[in-house]
Phi, psi and omega in degrees: 000122174290142180280147187283137176275133180259086194298335175302331181265359177293139186299325184298319181293316181298317170313306184294316183290327172293324178284328178289312178302314175303308172305326177293317178293322177294324176296324184261009175296310178301321177296320182294320185291316186289321180294311183290321180301320174304336183259004188266163167277154180304319171299320182289325178301312188293321195258337190275179178265146180302324186261003178278145178298154178300137171280345170215110184288131173215149175257024175299321181296315175306308187295315184297316180294324178289307186235345182238354182292156183271129171224120193055237181264359179258160175229060177236024172072180185259013187297314182288332173284333175297310181293323176311307184302325172298312175297338179271317189283320182298302178302316185298313181303310180291322182289310183292325172300315177288328168297317182294320175303307180296324180290318178291330180283327176292310187284359179240328186239350179228065185287152180223165180300123183082021176291328187288314176309308182295323174292326173301319177284324182286329173303327186301330186296334182292336187250016171275120174305155186293322183302327186294327183271356186309296186299306175295325175295318177297321180293327181282324175288332176293319180288335177261011181070027186243012181290139187058036185232160170296316184291336175289320178292328180295314174305306177305315179294321178302305182309312187278336176269351175288336174298314185293312174307313181300321181294319186287310185295318183299315181289332177289304182291338180300319185291349177273135192294138183291345186282338172303307182294317183293319184297310184301317184291327170304321182285351178099011172291142176260198189296308182290329175293322182291324182290313192273342179258332183247306182288317191291325172300331180269008192253008189303310182303314186277344164289333168288322168305307177303314184295313187292314178299312184288321180296320177291320185287324180280316182302311184273005174297127173259311189300308177300326179296315189281330188269311189261010179225158177200158179060229186286354182260007186276149182279175189291335177296321180290319179292318178305318176294315175306314182305303184297331182264016172260118184248118180233077184085226174292128180286128185259085180297337180295324179289311179307309179303311182298320182293321181298317178299316173301318178294333180269347187301312191293324177289325184297313181304309185301314180296327188285313185289317187246006188297327179301335184278338197298301179303318182298317179287326177301317189265358175306324184265010177286335186236118188273146174098000000 
């Protein structure tokens, strides 16, 4: 009878786990510093150790960042800009994901002459830098009367995000057997019936990939926000930049760190809630059949 090996005690496993734990600690150190700094007083920050826990825990930095911190020439906090980002991100994510789902469905299951060329041209949009579209997009928004508005930012992110969402859904639907669609068509099912009754229930993983990807990209975007919005329509990334770069007497790093944490919370929540679908959705289209 052979003795069962305890792989957890092998030196190689111990070394691997030690390296991974060390890498995780190094990666989490900036987050740890941001978090504890946000709960420190300005005096504690100036006189204490950077890595030390607060000698006096306070939420003053969080309250100032939310409702009293100065952004630009105004002192109304990042609360309004936080909701601006939600008003911009949620519809942009939903619209671009839905359009990408329909595009991927058509390009994989309802192919037409030139569909591959169309997909290649659409895919080219994934490689176009943000800076290239600034001037033509600004002119378009001006003609549509959407300049410096949240609705204009929604349109910009939908247009730029459709190429990515189409790529995700097309690669996912290609892996679904065509026999399912053909059988449904023989039974009299139409375009929308096949999509909503057959493909949509199977699309949860790739929907989560698209939602996470688009939410992260749109929420964290700074360039489009600073170029195509102004004043009260600016997103939280622009407000955060204004806050950090505004000097009014003594620099309050606790307020800056709290504001950065507030700005990062929505994307963190999205990854925690839907993250388990992310890798599953990315790899779902890698095997056909």
